[in-house]
PDB file of N, CA, C and O in Angstrom:
ATOM      1  N   MET A   1       3.010 -15.557   4.154  1.00  0.00           N
ATOM      2  CA  MET A   1       2.920 -14.531   3.049  1.00  0.00           C
ATOM      3  C   MET A   1       4.293 -14.740   2.320  1.00  0.00           C
ATOM      4  O   MET A   1       5.294 -15.013   2.983  1.00  0.00           O
ATOM      5  N   GLU A   2       4.335 -14.628   1.117  1.00  0.00           N
ATOM      6  CA  GLU A   2       5.481 -14.781   0.257  1.00  0.00           C
ATOM      7  C   GLU A   2       5.636 -13.437  -0.220  1.00  0.00           C
ATOM      8  O   GLU A   2       4.656 -12.798  -0.602  1.00  0.00           O
ATOM      9  N   TRP A   3       6.876 -12.932  -0.226  1.00  0.00           N
ATOM     10  CA  TRP A   3       7.222 -11.477  -0.666  1.00  0.00           C
ATOM     11  C   TRP A   3       8.061 -11.544  -1.991  1.00  0.00           C
ATOM     12  O   TRP A   3       8.965 -12.372  -2.097  1.00  0.00           O
ATOM     13  N   ALA A   4       7.807 -10.811  -2.832  1.00  0.00           N
ATOM     14  CA  ALA A   4       8.417 -10.815  -4.194  1.00  0.00           C
ATOM     15  C   ALA A   4       9.650  -9.854  -3.902  1.00  0.00           C
ATOM     16  O   ALA A   4       9.537  -8.929  -3.096  1.00  0.00           O
ATOM     17  N   ASP A   5      10.826 -10.108  -4.586  1.00  0.00           N
ATOM     18  CA  ASP A   5      12.010  -9.279  -4.515  1.00  0.00           C
ATOM     19  C   ASP A   5      12.035  -8.002  -5.344  1.00  0.00           C
ATOM     20  O   ASP A   5      12.868  -7.103  -5.230  1.00  0.00           O
ATOM     21  N   ARG A   6      10.973  -8.043  -6.225  1.00  0.00           N
ATOM     22  CA  ARG A   6      10.858  -6.788  -7.043  1.00  0.00           C
ATOM     23  C   ARG A   6       9.201  -6.482  -7.242  1.00  0.00           C
ATOM     24  O   ARG A   6       8.390  -7.368  -6.971  1.00  0.00           O
ATOM     25  N   PRO A   7       8.821  -5.319  -7.676  1.00  0.00           N
ATOM     26  CA  PRO A   7       7.432  -5.215  -7.830  1.00  0.00           C
ATOM     27  C   PRO A   7       6.999  -5.906  -9.084  1.00  0.00           C
ATOM     28  O   PRO A   7       7.826  -6.157  -9.961  1.00  0.00           O
ATOM     29  N   ASP A   8       5.763  -6.217  -9.203  1.00  0.00           N
ATOM     30  CA  ASP A   8       5.263  -6.813 -10.357  1.00  0.00           C
ATOM     31  C   ASP A   8       5.112  -5.605 -11.396  1.00  0.00           C
ATOM     32  O   ASP A   8       4.372  -4.644 -11.184  1.00  0.00           O
ATOM     33  N   PRO A   9       5.866  -5.756 -12.500  1.00  0.00           N
ATOM     34  CA  PRO A   9       5.624  -4.723 -13.494  1.00  0.00           C
ATOM     35  C   PRO A   9       4.310  -4.396 -13.902  1.00  0.00           C
ATOM     36  O   PRO A   9       4.021  -3.235 -14.191  1.00  0.00           O
ATOM     37  N   ALA A  10       3.370  -5.455 -13.957  1.00  0.00           N
ATOM     38  CA  ALA A  10       2.051  -5.189 -14.339  1.00  0.00           C
ATOM     39  C   ALA A  10       1.253  -4.255 -13.415  1.00  0.00           C
ATOM     40  O   ALA A  10       0.191  -3.791 -13.832  1.00  0.00           O
ATOM     41  N   PHE A  11       1.691  -3.958 -12.210  1.00  0.00           N
ATOM     42  CA  PHE A  11       1.198  -3.028 -11.228  1.00  0.00           C
ATOM     43  C   PHE A  11       1.819  -1.933 -11.015  1.00  0.00           C
ATOM     44  O   PHE A  11       1.268  -0.944 -10.532  1.00  0.00           O
ATOM     45  N   ALA A  12       3.091  -1.986 -11.366  1.00  0.00           N
ATOM     46  CA  ALA A  12       3.964  -0.673 -11.039  1.00  0.00           C
ATOM     47  C   ALA A  12       3.686   0.558 -11.801  1.00  0.00           C
ATOM     48  O   ALA A  12       3.344   0.443 -12.978  1.00  0.00           O
ATOM     49  N   SER A  13       3.783   1.597 -11.323  1.00  0.00           N
ATOM     50  CA  SER A  13       3.492   2.939 -12.109  1.00  0.00           C
ATOM     51  C   SER A  13       4.619   3.152 -13.056  1.00  0.00           C
ATOM     52  O   SER A  13       5.734   2.670 -12.862  1.00  0.00           O
ATOM     53  N   PRO A  14       4.304   3.895 -14.100  1.00  0.00           N
ATOM     54  CA  PRO A  14       5.457   4.188 -15.122  1.00  0.00           C
ATOM     55  C   PRO A  14       6.757   4.783 -14.403  1.00  0.00           C
ATOM     56  O   PRO A  14       7.871   4.406 -14.768  1.00  0.00           O
ATOM     57  N   LEU A  15       6.617   5.608 -13.495  1.00  0.00           N
ATOM     58  CA  LEU A  15       7.583   6.057 -12.823  1.00  0.00           C
ATOM     59  C   LEU A  15       8.420   4.940 -12.159  1.00  0.00           C
ATOM     60  O   LEU A  15       9.641   4.935 -12.312  1.00  0.00           O
ATOM     61  N   MET A  16       7.820   4.031 -11.456  1.00  0.00           N
ATOM     62  CA  MET A  16       8.253   2.981 -10.701  1.00  0.00           C
ATOM     63  C   MET A  16       9.149   2.061 -11.785  1.00  0.00           C
ATOM     64  O   MET A  16      10.274   1.635 -11.526  1.00  0.00           O
ATOM     65  N   ARG A  17       8.504   1.860 -12.924  1.00  0.00           N
ATOM     66  CA  ARG A  17       9.036   0.892 -13.915  1.00  0.00           C
ATOM     67  C   ARG A  17      10.461   1.644 -14.337  1.00  0.00           C
ATOM     68  O   ARG A  17      11.519   1.036 -14.499  1.00  0.00           O
ATOM     69  N   ARG A  18      10.321   2.819 -14.458  1.00  0.00           N
ATOM     70  CA  ARG A  18      11.735   3.654 -15.074  1.00  0.00           C
ATOM     71  C   ARG A  18      12.696   3.369 -13.967  1.00  0.00           C
ATOM     72  O   ARG A  18      13.789   2.842 -14.175  1.00  0.00           O
ATOM     73  N   ALA A  19      12.291   3.708 -12.842  1.00  0.00           N
ATOM     74  CA  ALA A  19      13.293   3.776 -11.566  1.00  0.00           C
ATOM     75  C   ALA A  19      13.982   2.632 -11.474  1.00  0.00           C
ATOM     76  O   ALA A  19      15.212   2.632 -11.435  1.00  0.00           O
ATOM     77  N   LEU A  20      13.148   1.371 -11.424  1.00  0.00           N
ATOM     78  CA  LEU A  20      13.816   0.106 -11.253  1.00  0.00           C
ATOM     79  C   LEU A  20      14.120  -0.602 -12.496  1.00  0.00           C
ATOM     80  O   LEU A  20      14.417  -1.787 -12.346  1.00  0.00           O
ATOM     81  N   ASN A  21      14.114  -0.123 -13.750  1.00  0.00           N
ATOM     82  CA  ASN A  21      14.280  -0.677 -15.021  1.00  0.00           C
ATOM     83  C   ASN A  21      13.526  -1.985 -15.175  1.00  0.00           C
ATOM     84  O   ASN A  21      14.044  -3.065 -15.457  1.00  0.00           O
ATOM     85  N   LEU A  22      12.095  -1.731 -14.932  1.00  0.00           N
ATOM     86  CA  LEU A  22      11.207  -2.967 -15.103  1.00  0.00           C
ATOM     87  C   LEU A  22      10.766  -2.903 -16.417  1.00  0.00           C
ATOM     88  O   LEU A  22      10.645  -1.820 -16.990  1.00  0.00           O
ATOM     89  N   PRO A  23      10.436  -4.295 -17.109  1.00  0.00           N
ATOM     90  CA  PRO A  23       9.618  -4.270 -18.378  1.00  0.00           C
ATOM     91  C   PRO A  23       8.342  -3.572 -18.469  1.00  0.00           C
ATOM     92  O   PRO A  23       7.709  -3.468 -17.419  1.00  0.00           O
ATOM     93  N   HIS A  24       7.850  -3.074 -19.534  1.00  0.00           N
ATOM     94  CA  HIS A  24       6.767  -2.342 -19.580  1.00  0.00           C
ATOM     95  C   HIS A  24       5.439  -3.501 -19.648  1.00  0.00           C
ATOM     96  O   HIS A  24       5.306  -4.082 -20.726  1.00  0.00           O
ATOM     97  N   GLN A  25       4.733  -3.748 -18.835  1.00  0.00           N
ATOM     98  CA  GLN A  25       3.706  -4.569 -18.765  1.00  0.00           C
ATOM     99  C   GLN A  25       2.429  -4.016 -18.021  1.00  0.00           C
ATOM    100  O   GLN A  25       2.497  -3.213 -17.091  1.00  0.00           O
ATOM    101  N   SER A  26       1.204  -4.556 -18.556  1.00  0.00           N
ATOM    102  CA  SER A  26       0.074  -3.969 -17.679  1.00  0.00           C
ATOM    103  C   SER A  26      -0.771  -5.158 -17.678  1.00  0.00           C
ATOM    104  O   SER A  26      -0.757  -6.065 -18.510  1.00  0.00           O
ATOM    105  N   ALA A  27      -1.461  -5.053 -16.711  1.00  0.00           N
ATOM    106  CA  ALA A  27      -2.475  -6.245 -16.449  1.00  0.00           C
ATOM    107  C   ALA A  27      -3.805  -5.702 -16.910  1.00  0.00           C
ATOM    108  O   ALA A  27      -4.413  -4.804 -16.329  1.00  0.00           O
ATOM    109  N   VAL A  28      -4.220  -6.340 -18.037  1.00  0.00           N
ATOM    110  CA  VAL A  28      -5.390  -5.867 -18.604  1.00  0.00           C
ATOM    111  C   VAL A  28      -6.523  -6.283 -17.806  1.00  0.00           C
ATOM    112  O   VAL A  28      -6.759  -7.436 -17.448  1.00  0.00           O
ATOM    113  N   GLY A  29      -7.321  -5.066 -17.515  1.00  0.00           N
ATOM    114  CA  GLY A  29      -8.477  -5.276 -16.550  1.00  0.00           C
ATOM    115  C   GLY A  29      -8.315  -5.227 -15.107  1.00  0.00           C
ATOM    116  O   GLY A  29      -9.282  -5.201 -14.346  1.00  0.00           O
ATOM    117  N   ALA A  30      -7.011  -5.215 -14.691  1.00  0.00           N
ATOM    118  CA  ALA A  30      -6.622  -5.484 -13.420  1.00  0.00           C
ATOM    119  C   ALA A  30      -6.461  -3.957 -12.710  1.00  0.00           C
ATOM    120  O   ALA A  30      -5.968  -3.009 -13.322  1.00  0.00           O
ATOM    121  N   ASP A  31      -6.907  -3.882 -11.458  1.00  0.00           N
ATOM    122  CA  ASP A  31      -6.875  -2.679 -10.848  1.00  0.00           C
ATOM    123  C   ASP A  31      -6.134  -2.963  -9.495  1.00  0.00           C
ATOM    124  O   ASP A  31      -6.735  -3.580  -8.615  1.00  0.00           O
ATOM    125  N   ALA A  32      -5.041  -2.597  -9.332  1.00  0.00           N
ATOM    126  CA  ALA A  32      -4.319  -2.881  -8.037  1.00  0.00           C
ATOM    127  C   ALA A  32      -4.970  -2.141  -6.809  1.00  0.00           C
ATOM    128  O   ALA A  32      -4.787  -2.629  -5.694  1.00  0.00           O
ATOM    129  N   GLY A  33      -5.683  -1.050  -6.937  1.00  0.00           N
ATOM    130  CA  GLY A  33      -6.437  -0.474  -5.895  1.00  0.00           C
ATOM    131  C   GLY A  33      -5.691   0.887  -5.526  1.00  0.00           C
ATOM    132  O   GLY A  33      -4.669   1.263  -6.101  1.00  0.00           O
ATOM    133  N   ASP A  34      -6.289   1.535  -4.560  1.00  0.00           N
ATOM    134  CA  ASP A  34      -5.575   2.622  -4.151  1.00  0.00           C
ATOM    135  C   ASP A  34      -4.763   2.323  -2.778  1.00  0.00           C
ATOM    136  O   ASP A  34      -5.171   1.550  -1.912  1.00  0.00           O
ATOM    137  N   VAL A  35      -3.509   3.080  -2.712  1.00  0.00           N
ATOM    138  CA  VAL A  35      -2.869   2.707  -1.600  1.00  0.00           C
ATOM    139  C   VAL A  35      -2.891   4.203  -0.770  1.00  0.00           C
ATOM    140  O   VAL A  35      -2.566   5.278  -1.274  1.00  0.00           O
ATOM    141  N   LEU A  36      -3.293   4.021   0.433  1.00  0.00           N
ATOM    142  CA  LEU A  36      -3.380   5.135   1.446  1.00  0.00           C
ATOM    143  C   LEU A  36      -2.468   5.145   2.582  1.00  0.00           C
ATOM    144  O   LEU A  36      -2.277   4.079   3.167  1.00  0.00           O
ATOM    145  N   VAL A  37      -1.788   6.368   3.033  1.00  0.00           N
ATOM    146  CA  VAL A  37      -1.126   6.418   4.315  1.00  0.00           C
ATOM    147  C   VAL A  37      -2.057   6.990   5.233  1.00  0.00           C
ATOM    148  O   VAL A  37      -2.684   8.002   4.919  1.00  0.00           O
ATOM    149  N   ILE A  38      -2.206   6.424   6.360  1.00  0.00           N
ATOM    150  CA  ILE A  38      -2.995   7.014   7.359  1.00  0.00           C
ATOM    151  C   ILE A  38      -2.192   7.138   8.541  1.00  0.00           C
ATOM    152  O   ILE A  38      -1.474   6.227   8.951  1.00  0.00           O
ATOM    153  N   GLY A  39      -2.330   8.460   9.190  1.00  0.00           N
ATOM    154  CA  GLY A  39      -1.570   8.787  10.341  1.00  0.00           C
ATOM    155  C   GLY A  39      -2.542   9.189  11.446  1.00  0.00           C
ATOM    156  O   GLY A  39      -3.605   9.768  11.223  1.00  0.00           O
ATOM    157  N   SER A  40      -2.076   8.821  12.712  1.00  0.00           N
ATOM    158  CA  SER A  40      -2.823   9.312  13.871  1.00  0.00           C
ATOM    159  C   SER A  40      -1.847   9.582  15.004  1.00  0.00           C
ATOM    160  O   SER A  40      -0.951   8.766  15.219  1.00  0.00           O
ATOM    161  N   ARG A  41      -1.980  10.789  15.816  1.00  0.00           N
ATOM    162  CA  ARG A  41      -1.245  11.052  16.661  1.00  0.00           C
ATOM    163  C   ARG A  41      -2.118  11.424  17.901  1.00  0.00           C
ATOM    164  O   ARG A  41      -3.093  12.125  17.631  1.00  0.00           O
ATOM    165  N   ALA A  42      -1.935  11.065  19.284  1.00  0.00           N
ATOM    166  CA  ALA A  42      -2.614  11.312  20.404  1.00  0.00           C
ATOM    167  C   ALA A  42      -1.697  11.935  21.412  1.00  0.00           C
ATOM    168  O   ALA A  42      -0.585  11.432  21.572  1.00  0.00           O
ATOM    169  N   GLN A  43      -2.072  13.014  22.125  1.00  0.00           N
ATOM    170  CA  GLN A  43      -1.379  13.465  23.207  1.00  0.00           C
ATOM    171  C   GLN A  43      -2.126  13.630  24.568  1.00  0.00           C
ATOM    172  O   GLN A  43      -3.250  14.132  24.576  1.00  0.00           O
ATOM    173  N   ARG A  44      -1.632  13.292  25.506  1.00  0.00           N
ATOM    174  CA  ARG A  44      -2.436  13.432  26.921  1.00  0.00           C
ATOM    175  C   ARG A  44      -1.702  14.660  27.623  1.00  0.00           C
ATOM    176  O   ARG A  44      -0.562  14.997  27.304  1.00  0.00           O
ATOM    177  N   PRO A  45      -2.440  15.291  28.591  1.00  0.00           N
ATOM    178  CA  PRO A  45      -2.019  16.502  29.091  1.00  0.00           C
ATOM    179  C   PRO A  45      -0.801  16.323  29.846  1.00  0.00           C
ATOM    180  O   PRO A  45      -0.113  17.307  30.116  1.00  0.00           O
ATOM    181  N   GLY A  46      -0.482  15.210  30.198  1.00  0.00           N
ATOM    182  CA  GLY A  46       0.957  14.890  31.059  1.00  0.00           C
ATOM    183  C   GLY A  46       2.061  14.721  30.184  1.00  0.00           C
ATOM    184  O   GLY A  46       3.189  14.449  30.595  1.00  0.00           O
ATOM    185  N   GLY A  47       1.766  14.876  28.975  1.00  0.00           N
ATOM    186  CA  GLY A  47       2.933  14.893  27.977  1.00  0.00           C
ATOM    187  C   GLY A  47       3.043  13.464  27.140  1.00  0.00           C
ATOM    188  O   GLY A  47       3.620  13.306  26.065  1.00  0.00           O
ATOM    189  N   TYR A  48       2.488  12.683  27.750  1.00  0.00           N
ATOM    190  CA  TYR A  48       2.671  11.381  26.887  1.00  0.00           C
ATOM    191  C   TYR A  48       2.099  11.397  25.558  1.00  0.00           C
ATOM    192  O   TYR A  48       0.966  11.873  25.485  1.00  0.00           O
ATOM    193  N   HIS A  49       2.612  10.999  24.540  1.00  0.00           N
ATOM    194  CA  HIS A  49       1.942  10.857  23.174  1.00  0.00           C
ATOM    195  C   HIS A  49       2.413   9.648  22.518  1.00  0.00           C
ATOM    196  O   HIS A  49       3.386   8.963  22.835  1.00  0.00           O
ATOM    197  N   ALA A  50       1.539   9.465  21.495  1.00  0.00           N
ATOM    198  CA  ALA A  50       1.663   8.083  20.652  1.00  0.00           C
ATOM    199  C   ALA A  50       1.198   8.482  19.301  1.00  0.00           C
ATOM    200  O   ALA A  50       0.203   9.164  19.054  1.00  0.00           O
ATOM    201  N   HIS A  51       2.031   7.977  18.464  1.00  0.00           N
ATOM    202  CA  HIS A  51       1.773   8.125  16.843  1.00  0.00           C
ATOM    203  C   HIS A  51       1.822   6.766  16.370  1.00  0.00           C
ATOM    204  O   HIS A  51       2.552   5.893  16.840  1.00  0.00           O
ATOM    205  N   VAL A  52       0.832   6.598  15.204  1.00  0.00           N
ATOM    206  CA  VAL A  52       0.705   5.448  14.519  1.00  0.00           C
ATOM    207  C   VAL A  52       0.575   5.706  12.928  1.00  0.00           C
ATOM    208  O   VAL A  52      -0.103   6.639  12.497  1.00  0.00           O
ATOM    209  N   GLN A  53       1.172   4.945  12.211  1.00  0.00           N
ATOM    210  CA  GLN A  53       1.124   5.264  10.755  1.00  0.00           C
ATOM    211  C   GLN A  53       1.043   3.926  10.118  1.00  0.00           C
ATOM    212  O   GLN A  53       1.837   2.999  10.276  1.00  0.00           O
ATOM    213  N   ALA A  54      -0.210   3.955   9.245  1.00  0.00           N
ATOM    214  CA  ALA A  54      -0.462   2.725   8.617  1.00  0.00           C
ATOM    215  C   ALA A  54      -0.757   2.895   7.063  1.00  0.00           C
ATOM    216  O   ALA A  54      -1.471   3.801   6.633  1.00  0.00           O
ATOM    217  N   THR A  55      -0.118   1.901   6.230  1.00  0.00           N
ATOM    218  CA  THR A  55      -0.049   2.056   4.830  1.00  0.00           C
ATOM    219  C   THR A  55      -1.047   1.014   4.465  1.00  0.00           C
ATOM    220  O   THR A  55      -0.764  -0.127   4.828  1.00  0.00           O
ATOM    221  N   VAL A  56      -2.147   1.186   3.824  1.00  0.00           N
ATOM    222  CA  VAL A  56      -3.133   0.119   3.450  1.00  0.00           C
ATOM    223  C   VAL A  56      -3.422   0.320   1.854  1.00  0.00           C
ATOM    224  O   VAL A  56      -3.343   1.366   1.210  1.00  0.00           O
ATOM    225  N   LEU A  57      -3.779  -0.977   1.408  1.00  0.00           N
ATOM    226  CA  LEU A  57      -4.296  -1.197   0.054  1.00  0.00           C
ATOM    227  C   LEU A  57      -5.730  -1.391  -0.011  1.00  0.00           C
ATOM    228  O   LEU A  57      -6.149  -2.413   0.533  1.00  0.00           O
ATOM    229  N   LEU A  58      -6.612  -0.578  -0.594  1.00  0.00           N
ATOM    230  CA  LEU A  58      -7.914  -0.760  -0.662  1.00  0.00           C
ATOM    231  C   LEU A  58      -8.154  -1.632  -1.761  1.00  0.00           C
ATOM    232  O   LEU A  58      -7.671  -1.365  -2.862  1.00  0.00           O
ATOM    233  N   SER A  59      -8.876  -2.686  -1.572  1.00  0.00           N
ATOM    234  CA  SER A  59      -9.206  -3.717  -2.535  1.00  0.00           C
ATOM    235  C   SER A  59     -10.398  -3.278  -3.402  1.00  0.00           C
ATOM    236  O   SER A  59     -11.477  -3.128  -2.829  1.00  0.00           O
ATOM    237  N   PRO A  60     -10.314  -3.055  -4.727  1.00  0.00           N
ATOM    238  CA  PRO A  60     -11.154  -2.500  -5.574  1.00  0.00           C
ATOM    239  C   PRO A  60     -12.150  -3.619  -6.007  1.00  0.00           C
ATOM    240  O   PRO A  60     -13.182  -3.265  -6.575  1.00  0.00           O
ATOM    241  N   ALA A  61     -11.908  -5.012  -5.770  1.00  0.00           N
ATOM    242  CA  ALA A  61     -12.927  -6.061  -6.231  1.00  0.00           C
ATOM    243  C   ALA A  61     -14.125  -5.995  -5.373  1.00  0.00           C
ATOM    244  O   ALA A  61     -14.070  -5.916  -4.146  1.00  0.00           O
ATOM    245  N   GLN A  62     -15.220  -6.031  -6.074  1.00  0.00           N
ATOM    246  CA  GLN A  62     -16.667  -6.174  -5.283  1.00  0.00           C
ATOM    247  C   GLN A  62     -16.687  -7.532  -4.675  1.00  0.00           C
ATOM    248  O   GLN A  62     -16.244  -8.514  -5.269  1.00  0.00           O
ATOM    249  N   GLY A  63     -17.125  -7.569  -3.669  1.00  0.00           N
ATOM    250  CA  GLY A  63     -17.304  -8.813  -2.776  1.00  0.00           C
ATOM    251  C   GLY A  63     -16.053  -9.166  -2.465  1.00  0.00           C
ATOM    252  O   GLY A  63     -16.038 -10.397  -2.449  1.00  0.00           O
ATOM    253  N   SER A  64     -14.952  -8.722  -2.200  1.00  0.00           N
ATOM    254  CA  SER A  64     -13.755  -9.158  -1.606  1.00  0.00           C
ATOM    255  C   SER A  64     -14.021  -9.519  -0.196  1.00  0.00           C
ATOM    256  O   SER A  64     -14.847  -8.910   0.485  1.00  0.00           O
ATOM    257  N   ALA A  65     -13.339 -10.482   0.224  1.00  0.00           N
ATOM    258  CA  ALA A  65     -13.225 -11.099   1.627  1.00  0.00           C
ATOM    259  C   ALA A  65     -12.885 -10.014   2.484  1.00  0.00           C
ATOM    260  O   ALA A  65     -13.499  -9.830   3.535  1.00  0.00           O
ATOM    261  N   GLN A  66     -11.975  -9.304   2.121  1.00  0.00           N
ATOM    262  CA  GLN A  66     -11.388  -8.203   3.020  1.00  0.00           C
ATOM    263  C   GLN A  66     -11.403  -6.891   2.133  1.00  0.00           C
ATOM    264  O   GLN A  66     -10.928  -6.989   1.002  1.00  0.00           O
ATOM    265  N   PRO A  67     -11.845  -5.823   2.497  1.00  0.00           N
ATOM    266  CA  PRO A  67     -11.872  -4.564   1.635  1.00  0.00           C
ATOM    267  C   PRO A  67     -10.556  -4.021   1.563  1.00  0.00           C
ATOM    268  O   PRO A  67     -10.315  -3.341   0.566  1.00  0.00           O
ATOM    269  N   TYR A  68      -9.588  -4.188   2.469  1.00  0.00           N
ATOM    270  CA  TYR A  68      -8.318  -3.592   2.479  1.00  0.00           C
ATOM    271  C   TYR A  68      -7.042  -4.761   2.958  1.00  0.00           C
ATOM    272  O   TYR A  68      -7.182  -5.846   3.521  1.00  0.00           O
ATOM    273  N   ARG A  69      -6.013  -4.194   2.579  1.00  0.00           N
ATOM    274  CA  ARG A  69      -4.864  -5.212   3.288  1.00  0.00           C
ATOM    275  C   ARG A  69      -3.768  -4.107   3.811  1.00  0.00           C
ATOM    276  O   ARG A  69      -3.454  -3.103   3.173  1.00  0.00           O
ATOM    277  N   VAL A  70      -3.293  -4.450   4.981  1.00  0.00           N
ATOM    278  CA  VAL A  70      -2.393  -3.502   5.593  1.00  0.00           C
ATOM    279  C   VAL A  70      -0.981  -3.882   4.910  1.00  0.00           C
ATOM    280  O   VAL A  70      -0.510  -5.016   5.006  1.00  0.00           O
ATOM    281  N   LEU A  71      -0.372  -2.870   4.239  1.00  0.00           N
ATOM    282  CA  LEU A  71       1.016  -3.219   3.709  1.00  0.00           C
ATOM    283  C   LEU A  71       2.167  -2.740   4.794  1.00  0.00           C
ATOM    284  O   LEU A  71       3.293  -3.228   4.697  1.00  0.00           O
ATOM    285  N   ARG A  72       1.915  -1.929   5.666  1.00  0.00           N
ATOM    286  CA  ARG A  72       3.117  -1.448   6.585  1.00  0.00           C
ATOM    287  C   ARG A  72       2.233  -0.834   7.689  1.00  0.00           C
ATOM    288  O   ARG A  72       1.207  -0.196   7.453  1.00  0.00           O
ATOM    289  N   TRP A  73       2.749  -1.096   8.966  1.00  0.00           N
ATOM    290  CA  TRP A  73       2.268  -0.643  10.281  1.00  0.00           C
ATOM    291  C   TRP A  73       3.413  -0.147  11.010  1.00  0.00           C
ATOM    292  O   TRP A  73       4.393  -0.861  11.222  1.00  0.00           O
ATOM    293  N   GLN A  74       3.316   1.156  11.436  1.00  0.00           N
ATOM    294  CA  GLN A  74       4.475   1.746  12.208  1.00  0.00           C
ATOM    295  C   GLN A  74       4.153   2.530  13.507  1.00  0.00           C
ATOM    296  O   GLN A  74       3.410   3.510  13.447  1.00  0.00           O
ATOM    297  N   GLU A  75       4.633   2.169  14.544  1.00  0.00           N
ATOM    298  CA  GLU A  75       4.153   2.937  15.851  1.00  0.00           C
ATOM    299  C   GLU A  75       5.467   3.781  16.296  1.00  0.00           C
ATOM    300  O   GLU A  75       5.431   4.499  17.295  1.00  0.00           O
TER     301      GLU A  75
END
């Protein structure tokens, strides 16, 4: 996977474009999808606990091979 050193201005929010001084561009007809942060915590009676947090991008395209993409996973 190749990582960009800056967000693609076509998909950055107006706030992100201003904060990073990105040019104003829009991807015509493109929908980057919704980004969700999902957290889960479990605790056992003995005091052991675990926490996981995932940031995922939901793919808006119909018939997408994968309906989501994990952007970040933290345990």
